C-alpha positions as CSV (number, residue, x, y, z in Angstrom):
1,M,192.0,-66.5,-87.3
2,L,189.9,-64.9,-84.6
3,Q,187.1,-67.5,-84.9
4,H,189.7,-70.3,-84.6
5,L,191.1,-68.7,-81.4
6,L,187.7,-68.3,-79.9
7,V,186.7,-71.9,-80.6
8,Q,190.0,-73.1,-79.1
9,A,189.5,-71.0,-75.9
10,L,185.9,-72.1,-75.4
11,A,186.7,-75.8,-76.0
12,A,189.7,-75.6,-73.6
13,D,187.5,-74.0,-70.9
14,G,185.8,-77.4,-70.3
15,R,182.4,-76.0,-69.5
16,F,180.9,-77.1,-72.9
17,A,180.5,-80.7,-74.1
18,T,181.2,-79.7,-77.7
19,V,182.4,-76.5,-79.4
20,V,182.3,-76.2,-83.2
21,A,182.8,-73.4,-85.7
22,V,180.3,-72.6,-88.4
23,P,179.5,-74.0,-90.8
24,S,179.1,-77.3,-89.0
25,R,176.8,-80.3,-89.4
26,V,176.7,-80.8,-85.6
27,P,173.3,-79.8,-84.2
28,S,173.6,-77.3,-81.4
29,D,171.4,-76.0,-78.6
30,Y,173.1,-72.6,-78.6
31,Q,174.8,-70.3,-81.0
32,L,177.3,-67.6,-80.0
33,E,177.4,-64.7,-82.4
34,I,180.4,-62.3,-82.2
35,E,180.6,-59.0,-84.0
36,L,184.1,-57.6,-84.1
37,R,183.7,-53.9,-83.7
38,R,187.3,-52.8,-83.1
39,F,190.7,-54.5,-83.7
40,E,193.5,-52.0,-83.9
41,A,197.0,-51.1,-82.7
42,E,197.5,-47.5,-81.6
43,S,201.0,-46.1,-81.3
44,D,202.2,-42.7,-79.9
45,G,205.6,-43.3,-81.4
46,Q,207.2,-43.5,-77.9
47,G,207.1,-47.3,-77.5
48,P,205.1,-50.4,-78.3
49,P,201.6,-49.9,-79.5
50,V,198.5,-50.6,-77.5
51,V,196.2,-53.2,-79.1
52,R,192.5,-52.6,-78.6
53,V,189.7,-55.1,-79.3
54,A,185.9,-54.6,-78.9
55,M,183.2,-57.1,-79.7
56,Q,179.5,-57.5,-79.3
57,V,178.6,-61.0,-78.1
58,T,175.1,-62.5,-78.5
59,L,173.9,-65.9,-77.3
60,L,171.0,-67.4,-79.1
61,D,169.0,-70.6,-78.6
62,R,168.2,-73.1,-81.4
63,R,165.1,-71.1,-82.3
64,G,167.1,-67.9,-82.7
65,T,165.8,-66.3,-79.5
66,R,168.4,-63.9,-78.0
67,L,169.2,-65.1,-74.5
68,A,172.0,-62.6,-73.7
69,S,173.9,-59.9,-75.4
70,F,176.8,-57.8,-74.1
71,P,179.9,-55.8,-75.2
72,V,183.4,-57.0,-74.5
73,T,186.5,-54.8,-74.7
74,A,190.1,-55.4,-73.9
75,S,193.4,-53.6,-74.5
76,V,197.0,-54.6,-73.9
77,T,200.4,-53.1,-74.6
78,A,202.3,-55.1,-77.2
79,E,205.6,-56.6,-76.2
80,A,207.5,-54.8,-79.0
81,D,207.0,-52.3,-81.7
């Protein structure tokens, strides 16, 4: 599910000619690896939970050379419990 949403978001962005999910037969110049490190909802019992997501994102070229790597974190309060 997460992979599908990420591919959709990158494709909709318009900055890439093609965005495909692995496995794919389409040759690519770059590969984006995403390691999901945290995906949870925390509740204090006083209202909607806070959803927290953390990922490590790494961009590789076709030889497997790491071009960039960085952490991404986000949190949002859910609309309802």
